[in-house]
VEXROTOR-387997 format. One line per 8 residues: for each residue x, y, z of N, C-alpha, C, O. Coordinates in pm, whole numbers, plus 50000, padded with zeros to 5 digits. Layout:
X/Y/Z/X/Y/Z/X/Y/Z/X/Y/Z  ...
This chain:
48616/51850/50462/48736/51769/50463/48703/51621/50447/48775/51547/50380  48592/51576/50510/48553/51435/50498/48521/51397/50355/48553/51286/50312  48458/51488/50279/48427/51458/50139/48555/51441/50058/48565/51352/49973  48652/51527/50085/48780/51517/50015/48848/51384/50046/48904/51321/49956  48845/51342/50171/48906/51215/50209/48832/51097/50148/48894/50997/50111  48700/51107/50139/48624/50998/50074/48657/50988/49926/48666/50878/49871  48675/51103/49860/48715/51103/49719/48855/51043/49705/48880/50963/49614  48945/51082/49794/49081/51026/49794/49075/50874/49809/49141/50802/49734
48997/50825/49905/48985/50680/49926/48928/50612/49803/48974/50504/49765  48829/50673/49741/48768/50616/49621/48868/50610/49506/48874/50511/49433  48947/50715/49490/49048/50716/49385/49152/50606/49409/49189/50534/49317  49198/50593/49533/49297/50489/49564/49239/50350/49539/49306/50265/49481  49116/50327/49583/49053/50196/49561/49033/50169/49412/49046/50055/49367  49002/50273/49335/48984/50256/49191/49116/50222/49123/49121/50136/49035  49223/50288/49163/49355/50258/49107/49393/50113/49138/49443/50042/49051  49369/50071/49261/49400/49933/49299/49317/49835/49216/49369/49734/49169
49189/49864/49197/49102/49776/49119/49148/49768/48973/49149/49660/48915  49187/49880/48915/49235/49880/48777/49366/49802/48765/49383/49722/48673  49459/49825/48859/49584/49750/48858/49558/49600/48871/49621/49519/48804  49464/49564/48959/49433/49422/48979/49372/49361/48852/49407/49250/48813  49281/49434/48789/49219/49383/48666/49324/49364/48556/49324/49263/48487  49412/49462/48540/49518/49450/48439/49609/49332/48470/49648/49257/48381  49643/49315/48599/49729/49205/48638/49664/49070/48606/49730/48981/48553  49537/49055/48639/49467/48930/48612/49461/48902/48462/49484/48789/48419
49431/49003/48384/49422/48985/48238/49559/48946/48181/49568/48855/48099  49664/49015/48225/49798/48984/48175/49841/48843/48213/49897/48770/48131  49816/48804/48335/49859/48670/48377/49774/48561/48313/49825/48453/48283  49647/48588/48292/49563/48492/48219/49612/48478/48075/49621/48367/48023  49645/48591/48011/49698/48586/47875/49831/48511/47871/49858/48439/47775  49912/48528/47974/50039/48456/47982/50018/48305/47988/50085/48230/47918  49924/48262/48070/49896/48118/48083/49841/48063/47952/49883/47956/47906  49748/48135/47891/49691/48089/47763/49797/48083/47656/49806/47985/47582
49879/48188/47645/49981/48189/47540/50086/48080/47562/50139/48023/47466  50117/48051/47687/50220/47951/47715/50168/47809/47694/50236/47728/47631  50048/47779/47745/50001/47640/47742/49911/47607/47624/49902/47490/47586  49845/47704/47567/49759/47676/47452/49836/47695/47322/49830/47610/47233  49908/47807/47311/49978/47838/47186/50127/47803/47191/50198/47819/47092  50174/47757/47306/50315/47722/47325/50407/47839/47287/50514/47820/47229  50362/47959/47322/50438/48081/47292/50435/48170/47416/50345/48252/47431  50534/48154/47504/50532/48234/47626/50560/48383/47600/50651/48417/47524
50482/48467/47662/50503/48612/47655/50569/48652/47786/50501/48667/47888  50699/48669/47783/50776/48686/47906/50744/48817/47978/50746/48821/48101  50715/48921/47904/50695/49051/47969/50567/49057/48050/50558/49136/48144  50467/48975/48018/50340/48984/48091/50356/48939/48236/50293/48995/48326  50439/48839/48259/50463/48793/48396/50536/48900/48476/50507/48921/48594  50630/48967/48412/50706/49072/48482/50617/49192/48513/50623/49246/48624  50537/49234/48419/50445/49346/48444/50344/49308/48552/50311/49391/48637  50297/49185/48551/50205/49137/48655/50269/49144/48793/50203/49182/48890
50396/49109/48802/50468/49117/48930/50479/49262/48976/50460/49291/49094  50511/49352/48884/50524/49493/48920/50390/49552/48964/50384/49631/49058  50284/49514/48896/50151/49560/48937/50114/49507/49075/50054/49577/49156  50151/49382/49100/50123/49324/49232/50195/49401/49343/50139/49424/49450  50318/49441/49318/50392/49521/49417/50319/49651/49445/50304/49689/49561  50274/49719/49341/50199/49844/49361/50068/49818/49435/50030/49896/49522  49999/49709/49402/49874/49676/49469/49896/49654/49618/49815/49698/49700  50004/49587/49653/50033/49560/49793/50055/49690/49870/49998/49709/49977
50138/49779/49817/50167/49903/49889/50046/49995/49896/50018/50053/50001  49975/50011/49786/49856/50097/49788/49746/50035/49873/49677/50105/49947  49729/49904/49863/49628/49836/49943/49658/49840/50092/49567/49846/50174  49786/49838/50127/49822/49847/50268/49783/49982/50326/49745/49991/50443  49793/50086/50247/49753/50218/50297/49602/50223/50320/49556/50283/50418  49526/50161/50233/49380/50156/50251/49345/50069/50371/49249/50097/50442  49422/49964/50393/49393/49873/50505/49405/49944/50639/49335/49907/50734  49492/50044/50650/49501/50118/50776/49372/50194/50804/49325/50196/50918
49313/50255/50702/49189/50330/50722/49076/50237/50761/48995/50270/50848  49069/50123/50700/48961/50027/50728/48991/49940/50849/48908/49858/50888  49107/49958/50908/49151/49879/51023/49147/49729/50991/49093/49649/51068  49204/49694/50877/49205/49556/50829/49342/49491/50838/49358/49376/50796  49440/49562/50890/49571/49500/50906/49565/49396/51016/49494/49411/51116  49640/49291/50996/49649/49187/51098/49722/49244/51218/49832/49297/51205  49661/49234/51334/49727/49282/51454/49684/49196/51571/49577/49136/51572  49771/49191/51669/49741/49119/51791/49700/49225/51892/49783/49302/51940
49572/49229/51924/49521/49332/52014/49479/49274/52148/49398/49332/52220  49535/49159/52181/49502/49095/52308/49532/49189/52425/49450/49207/52515  49651/49249/52423/49692/49337/52531/49605/49464/52534/49565/49510/52641  49578/49520/52417/49498/49643/52411/49358/49619/52466/49302/49705/52533  49302/49502/52438/49166/49472/52487/49163/49447/52637/49059/49466/52700  49273/49405/52695/49278/49376/52839/49299/49502/52924/49271/49502/53044  49348/49607/52861/49374/49731/52935/49247/49815/52935/49171/49815/52837  49224/49886/53042/49104/49968/53055/49107/50084/52957/49212/50120/52903
48991/50142/52934/48964/50237/52826/49063/50351/52807/49119/50359/52698  49090/50437/52898/49178/50548/52858/49319/50503/52825/49385/50562/52739  49366/50399/52892/49503/50353/52869/49516/50273/52740/49620/50277/52675  49411/50202/52702/49417/50127/52578/49426/50220/52457/49489/50187/52357  49362/50335/52468/49369/50433/52358/49511/50485/52346/49564/50497/52235  49573/50516/52459/49712/50565/52456/49806/50459/52401/49899/50491/52326  49783/50334/52437/49867/50226/52387/49851/50211/52237/49949/50194/52165  49728/50216/52189/49704/50202/52046/49767/50317/51968/49826/50295/51862
49755/50438/52018/49817/50553/51952/49968/50540/51954/50035/50574/51856  50024/50492/52064/50168/50472/52073/50216/50368/51971/50317/50389/51904  50143/50258/51960/50182/50154/51865/50173/50205/51721/50260/50176/51639  50067/50281/51691/50055/50338/51557/50167/50438/51530/50215/50449/51417  50208/50511/51631/50319/50605/51615/50450/50532/51587/50530/50579/51506  50471/50420/51652/50592/50340/51626/50590/50288/51482/50693/50287/51415  50474/50245/51436/50461/50199/51297/50492/50314/51201/50555/50293/51098  50446/50435/51236/50474/50551/51151/50624/50579/51143/50675/50613/51037
50694/50564/51253/50839/50586/51252/50906/50484/51161/50994/50519/51083  50864/50357/51171/50918/50254/51083/50889/50288/50937/50977/50276/50852  50766/50330/50908/50729/50362/50771/50804/50484/50718/50825/50496/50598  50843/50574/50807/50923/50687/50765/51058/50639/50712/51108/50690/50611  51118/50539/50779/51244/50483/50730/51223/50404/50600/51309/50403/50513  51108/50338/50588/51074/50271/50462/51068/50375/50351/51118/50352/50241  51005/50488/50379/50997/50598/50283/51136/50647/50242/51164/50661/50124  51222/50672/50340/51356/50724/50310/51438/50625/50228/51501/50663/50129
51437/50498/50269/51514/50399/50193/51453/50372/50057/51524/50341/49962  51322/50385/50046/51257/50373/49916/51302/50482/49821/51324/50456/49702  51317/50604/49871/51369/50713/49788/51511/50684/49741/51548/50714/49628  51589/50625/49829/51726/50589/49794/51727/50489/49678/51805/50503/49583  51643/50389/49685/51639/50288/49580/51582/50342/49449/51621/50296/49342  51493/50437/49457/51446/50501/49333/51564/50565/49263/51581/50550/49142  51646/50637/49339/51763/50701/49280/51860/50602/49219/51917/50627/49112  51878/50491/49285/51973/50390/49235/51922/50326/49106/52000/50306/49012
51794/50293/49100/51739/50216/48988/51658/50299/48889/51590/50242/48804  51664/50431/48898/51579/50514/48814/51600/50488/48665/51503/50478/48591  51723/50475/48621/51751/50456/48478/51773/50310/48439/51803/50282/48323  51757/50218/48533/51778/50077/48503/51653/50021/48436/51543/50029/48491  51669/49964/48317/51551/49909/48249/51506/49779/48314/51585/49706/48375  51378/49752/48299/51324/49624/48346/51388/49511/48265/51447/49535/48159  51377/49392/48314/51451/49281/48256/51403/49242/48117/51485/49217/48028  51274/49236/48096/51225/49193/47965/51165/49307/47883/51135/49288/47765
51149/49423/47944/51093/49538/47872/51183/49658/47900/51183/49712/48011  51258/49698/47802/51358/49802/47826/51298/49941/47844/51363/50028/47902  51177/49965/47796/51119/50100/47808/51054/50124/47944/51014/50236/47973  51042/50022/48028/50994/50041/48165/51117/50042/48256/51198/49949/48254  51128/50146/48333/51243/50159/48423/51208/50105/48562/51096/50123/48610  51304/50040/48624/51282/49983/48757/51257/50090/48863/51200/50060/48968  51297/50212/48836/51269/50321/48929/51120/50338/48953/51078/50374/49063  51039/50312/48851/50893/50322/48866/50841/50211/48956/50744/50230/49030
50904/50095/48950/50863/49985/49037/50901/50018/49181/50820/50002/49273  51024/50064/49200/51071/50097/49335/50999/50220/49391/51001/50241/49512  50937/50300/49307/50861/50415/49356/50741/50373/49440/50689/50452/49519  50698/50249/49425/50586/50200/49505/50619/50199/49654/50530/50213/49737  50746/50181/49686/50786/50173/49827/50769/50306/49899/50698/50311/49999  50831/50416/49853/50811/50541/49927/50669/50597/49913/50617/50658/50006  50608/50578/49797/50471/50628/49781/50378/50552/49874/50296/50613/49943  50390/50420/49876/50309/50341/49969/50337/50376/50113/50246/50383/50195
50466/50397/50146/50503/50432/50283/50442/50564/50327/50389/50575/50438  50449/50665/50241/50395/50796/50280/50242/50792/50285/50182/50858/50369  50179/50714/50197/50033/50702/50203/49990/50628/50330/49888/50662/50390  50068/50528/50370/50037/50460/50496/50052/50554/50614/49970/50553/50706  50157/50636/50613/50176/50733/50721/50058/50830/50728/50005/50856/50836  50016/50881/50613/49903/50974/50612/49775/50907/50663/49697/50969/50735  49754/50783/50626/49634/50714/50672/49643/50677/50820/49540/50672/50888  49762/50650/50870/49777/50626/51014/49745/50755/51091/49682/50750/51196
49789/50868/51039/49755/50995/51102/49603/51013/51106/49549/51058/51207  49536/50977/50997/49389/50983/50996/49329/50893/51103/49234/50931/51171  49386/50772/51118/49334/50678/51218/49358/50733/51359/49269/50725/51444  49477/50788/51383/49507/50842/51515/49412/50958/51546/49359/50967/51657  49390/51047/51450/49297/51158/51472/49156/51108/51499/49084/51163/51582  49118/51002/51429/48986/50943/51452/48975/50886/51593/48874/50904/51660  49079/50817/51637/49079/50760/51773/49070/50871/51877/48992/50862/51971  49149/50975/51859/49149/51084/51956/49018/51162/51953/48971/51206/52057
48958/51180/51835/48828/51248/51826/48718/51166/51893/48632/51222/51961  48721/51036/51873/48619/50951/51936/48637/50945/52087/48540/50929/52161  48761/50959/52134/48787/50961/52278/48722/51084/52340/48673/51079/52453  48723/51194/52266/48663/51317/52317/48512/51321/52294/48445/51417/52333  48459/51218/52231/48315/51212/52207/48272/51283/52080/48152/51300/52057  48367/51324/51998/48333/51391/51873/48311/51287/51764/48362/51175/51773  48235/51323/51664/48214/51236/51550/48297/51288/51435/48322/51407/51422  48337/51193/51351/48416/51233/51234/48343/51203/51107/48394/51230/50998
């Protein structure tokens, strides 16, 4: 199971890296075309924005696994060992509940905007952009479950 999860993490990180590279290239081309050739390419800025949205949601799911999200753990560090674990699991569970609603409302917006074309490129539908919300939400939920299982396994002295 660990090998499968490592492959999953590698695939997600690769997708994020590819999206980031495409975004940088598109935005660099936009700046060059606008200021060097005085010919703005409007769609490149819009595609760059959509890629950035996907990068944020996919990257947030990876951040949970790496424990890189910004958090205030002052209270957790002040509480003694068995109780701090319960508090951390409780807080992660509350985040999962919030992300479940993000997932549900994201599905709603996909339905609303599925056939709506993007502003400067009619063949890209906004539903694909809004799909980043529920997909990112469910990936974050799955990774929080992985973190909770890791915390509980380490509490029992098991290695993962």
